[in-house]
C-alpha positions in Angstrom: 15.1 13.1 -17.0 14.6 11.5 -13.5 11.2 10.4 -12.4 9.7 9.2 -9.2 6.5 7.2 -9.2 4.3 7.1 -6.1 1.5 4.5 -6.0 -1.1 5.2 -3.3 -3.7 2.9 -1.8 -5.9 3.1 1.3 -7.6 1.0 3.8 -10.6 2.3 5.7 -12.9 5.3 5.2 -13.7 8.8 6.5 -16.7 7.6 8.4 -17.2 7.3 12.1 -15.3 4.9 14.3 -16.3 1.3 14.0 -14.7 -1.7 15.7 -14.5 -3.4 12.3 -12.8 -0.4 10.8 -10.8 1.3 13.5 -8.0 2.7 11.4 -7.5 4.7 8.3 -4.2 3.7 6.6 -2.7 5.2 3.4 0.3 3.5 1.9 2.6 5.4 -0.5 4.9 3.1 -2.5 7.8 4.9 -4.1 9.7 3.7 -7.2 12.5 5.5 -8.9 12.0 5.0 -12.6 15.8 4.7 -13.1 15.5 1.3 -11.4 14.0 -1.0 -14.0 11.7 -3.7 -12.7 10.6 -5.2 -16.0 12.3 -8.5 -15.3 10.7 -8.8 -11.9 7.2 -8.0 -13.3 7.7 -10.6 -16.0 8.8 -13.2 -13.4 5.6 -12.4 -11.3 3.4 -12.7 -14.4 5.0 -16.1 -15.2 4.7 -17.3 -11.7 1.0 -16.5 -11.6 0.4 -18.0 -15.1 1.9 -21.3 -13.8 -0.8 -21.3 -11.2 -3.3 -20.9 -14.0 -3.8 -17.2 -13.4 -2.7 -15.5 -16.5 -3.0 -11.7 -16.4 -4.4 -11.9 -12.9 -4.8 -8.9 -10.7 -4.0 -9.7 -7.1 -6.3 -8.2 -4.4 -4.8 -9.0 -1.1 -7.7 -8.4 1.3 -10.2 -10.6 -0.6 -7.4 -13.2 -1.1 -6.9 -13.5 2.7 -10.6 -13.5 3.5 -11.6 -15.8 0.6 -14.0 -13.3 -0.9 -15.0 -12.2 -4.4 -12.9 -13.8 -7.1 -11.2 -16.1 -4.5 -14.4 -17.5 -3.0 -13.8 -20.9 -4.8 -10.0 -21.1 -4.3 -8.6 -23.3 -1.6 -6.2 -22.0 1.0 -3.2 -23.6 -0.7 -3.8 -21.7 -4.0 -4.5 -18.4 -2.2 -1.4 -18.8 -0.1 0.7 -19.4 -3.2 -0.7 -16.3 -4.9 0.0 -14.2 -1.8 3.5 -15.6 -1.6 4.3 -14.7 -5.2 3.2 -11.0 -4.8 4.8 -10.7 -1.4 8.2 -12.0 -2.8 7.9 -9.6 -5.7 7.1 -6.7 -3.3 10.1 -7.5 -1.1 12.6 -7.7 -3.9 11.8 -4.9 -6.3 13.6 -1.5 -5.6 10.7 0.3 -3.8 10.2 2.0 -0.5 6.9 2.7 1.3 5.5 5.1 3.8 2.3 4.6 5.8 0.1 7.4 7.1 -2.1 6.1 9.9 -5.1 7.6 11.7 -6.7 5.9 14.7 -10.3 6.8 14.2 -11.2 6.1 17.8 -9.7 9.5 18.7 -10.8 11.6 15.7 -14.5 12.2 16.0 -15.2 13.4 12.5 -14.2 13.2 8.9 -12.8 16.7 9.1 -10.4 15.6 11.8 -9.3 12.6 9.8 -8.7 14.9 6.8 -6.6 17.3 9.0 -4.5 14.5 10.5 -3.8 12.8 7.1 -2.9 16.2 5.5 -0.5 17.0 8.3 1.2 13.5 8.2 1.6 13.7 4.4 2.9 17.3 4.6 5.3 16.5 7.4 6.7 13.5 5.5 7.3 15.5 2.3 8.8 18.4 4.3 11.2 16.2 6.2 12.4 14.6 3.0 12.1 17.5 0.6 15.6 17.2 -0.6 14.9 13.7 -1.8 11.7 14.6 -3.6 13.1 17.7 -5.3 16.0 15.7 -6.7 13.6 14.3 -9.3 12.6 16.2 -12.4 9.1 14.7 -12.3 6.9 13.1 -9.7 4.0 11.0 -10.9 1.2 10.2 -8.5 -0.9 7.0 -9.2 -4.2 6.7 -7.4 -7.6 5.3 -8.4 -9.6 8.3 -7.1 -11.5 5.8 -5.0 -12.2 8.3 -2.2 -12.6 11.9 -3.2 -11.5 13.1 0.3 -8.1 11.4 -0.2 -7.8 12.6 -3.7 -8.3 16.2 -2.5 -5.7 15.7 0.2 -3.1 14.3 -2.2 -3.5 17.1 -4.7 -3.7 19.8 -2.1 -0.6 18.7 -0.2 1.7 17.9 -3.2 0.7 21.1 -4.9 1.9 23.0 -1.9 5.4 21.7 -2.3 5.9 21.2 -6.0 5.3 23.3 -9.2 2.6 22.2 -11.6 5.1 21.3 -14.3 7.0 18.9 -11.9 4.1 16.8 -10.8 1.5 14.7 -12.6 -1.6 12.9 -11.3 -2.7 9.7 -13.0 -6.0 7.9 -12.4 -4.6 4.3 -12.0 -6.1 0.9 -11.4 -4.5 -2.2 -9.9 -5.2 -4.0 -13.2 -2.6 -1.9 -14.9 0.2 -1.8 -12.4 1.9 -4.5 -10.4 3.3 -1.9 -8.0 -0.3 -0.8 -7.3 -1.0 -4.3 -6.3 2.1 -4.1 -4.0 0.7 -0.9 -2.5 -2.5 -2.8 -1.8 -0.6 -5.7 -0.2 1.5 -3.3 2.0 -1.7 -1.4 3.1 -3.5 -4.6 4.0 -0.7 -6.2 6.1 0.1 -2.9 7.7 -3.4 -2.8 8.9 -2.9 -6.3 10.4 0.4 -5.1 12.0 -1.5 -2.2 13.6 -4.2 -4.5 15.0 -1.6 -6.7 16.6 0.4 -3.8 18.0 -2.8 -2.6 19.7 -3.6 -6.1 21.1 -6.5 -6.7 18.7 -7.0 -10.3 17.7 -6.9 -11.5 14.1 -10.1 -12.6 12.6 -10.8 -16.3 12.0 -10.0 -16.0 8.3 -6.8 -14.1 9.0 -5.7 -16.7 11.5 -6.5 -19.6 9.2 -4.6 -17.9 6.3 -1.4 -17.0 8.2 -1.5 -19.8 10.8 -1.2 -17.5 13.8 -0.3 -14.0 14.8 3.3 -15.1 15.6 3.7 -16.6 12.1 2.3 -13.5 10.5 4.9 -11.4 12.4 7.8 -13.8 11.8 7.2 -14.6 8.1 5.8 -11.3 6.8 5.7 -8.3 9.0 9.3 -8.4 10.1 10.4 -8.6 6.4 8.1 -5.9 4.9 9.2 -3.3 7.4 12.7 -3.5 5.9 11.6 -1.7 2.8 10.0 1.3 4.7 11.1 4.7 3.6 14.0 5.9 5.7 16.2 8.9 5.1 19.3 6.8 6.2 18.7 4.2 3.4 17.8 6.3 0.4 
């Protein structure tokens, strides 16, 4: 039986436009279960353990900003953690798709809802032959935002029968690919900022060195695993 797992993470909220939160980004990370990643997961676990972080859950945003659990970690350690997860994400057999809404032009949460729903529906419709090739599709989301939960269920239910799709309440602690979705969502937000001539924050600049280094060392590599009909 063929299965497709889709891990979903978001950056932003359904609130009004704010210069500190100008975009709403949803990242969908797709993994075909026939492609085993057990070895890659074990390698990542071992790499983090060598840093002294056994069973550690990586949270990319706080890692970059030196917040929360990373408040006492120096930049060398944080950069090493980021590098381990980034390398894992680049090399496992996954593809991702971003849904992006510029909140400056939305005006309301209803408009954000409408735009996200349309983007997700268009993506599925344009690639329907790919998705319907699987016997089961399993959606992993932490139900962090009820509006996004409703969009996910509503749109996927439009295209797939109930017996062919399953929704699981997931957390980053349980799945490395969920942590990959978090990483992709976070750096996709940075890419969006740079594309629209928005400067990096001080903490982002300090972490990556510069916007140019961010582009060269990370952004140009991560886009290579974007979902593309020509590569699936």
